[in-house]
C-alpha positions in Angstrom: 31.8 36.1 93.0 32.3 32.9 95.0 35.5 31.0 95.2 34.3 28.6 92.5 33.5 31.4 90.0 35.7 32.5 87.1 35.6 35.9 85.4 35.3 35.7 81.6 35.7 38.7 79.3 33.5 38.4 76.2 33.7 40.5 73.1 30.5 41.0 71.3 30.9 41.3 67.5 28.8 43.3 65.1 25.0 43.2 65.6 25.4 41.6 69.1 27.4 44.6 70.3 24.8 47.0 68.9 21.9 45.1 70.5 23.5 44.8 73.9 24.8 48.4 73.7 28.5 47.6 74.4 31.2 45.7 72.7 32.5 43.9 75.8 30.9 42.3 78.8 32.4 40.5 81.8 30.6 37.6 83.4 31.4 35.6 86.6 30.5 32.0 85.9 31.1 28.8 87.8 34.2 26.9 87.0 33.5 24.3 84.3 30.7 26.3 82.6 30.2 25.2 79.0 29.6 27.2 75.9 25.9 26.2 76.2 25.9 27.4 79.8 27.3 30.8 78.7 24.5 31.0 76.1 21.9 30.3 78.7 23.3 33.0 81.0 23.4 35.5 78.1 19.8 34.7 77.2 18.7 35.4 80.8 20.6 38.7 80.9 19.8 39.8 77.4 16.6 38.1 76.2 16.4 40.3 73.1 19.5 38.7 71.6 18.2 35.1 71.9 17.5 34.8 68.1 21.2 35.5 67.4 22.6 33.4 70.3 22.0 30.0 68.8 23.4 31.0 65.4 26.5 32.7 66.8 29.9 31.1 67.2 32.0 31.4 70.3 35.6 31.8 69.5 38.6 31.5 71.9 41.8 32.7 70.3 41.7 31.1 66.8 39.4 28.2 67.8 35.6 27.8 67.4 34.3 26.2 70.6 31.7 23.5 70.6 28.6 24.0 72.8 29.7 21.2 75.1 33.2 22.6 75.6 34.1 24.1 78.9 35.0 27.8 78.7 38.7 28.3 78.7 40.2 30.4 81.5 42.4 33.3 80.9 41.7 33.4 77.2 39.8 36.2 75.4 36.4 35.0 74.1 34.4 36.5 71.2 30.8 35.8 70.3 30.4 36.2 66.5 27.0 36.4 64.9 26.4 34.9 61.4 27.4 37.1 58.5 24.8 38.2 55.9 25.3 37.3 52.3 26.4 34.2 50.6 
C-alpha cells in the first residue's frame, strides 16, 4: 500500500458473497477512486461476478453512491446485487 492508497472494507451481499466465497473483502485503492473505479478493480479480481457488478448498488451508510462519486473514507461500504421478484 503506497502513501496515497486508502483501505476500504466492502461487504458483499447475497449472491455476490456466495460467488466470491466470503462476505467481506478489503481493498487498497488510490485516494479519490470512484465507484466506477472500484467496479473495475472488482471485475479484474473477480471476473466471474462481472454480470452482477453493473447491476449492483454501492451503499455507504444509508446512501446509494453514484458511479462518479469518490469512495468515502472511513465509512462501511456494501455492494448490493439486484433482488429477484417484482
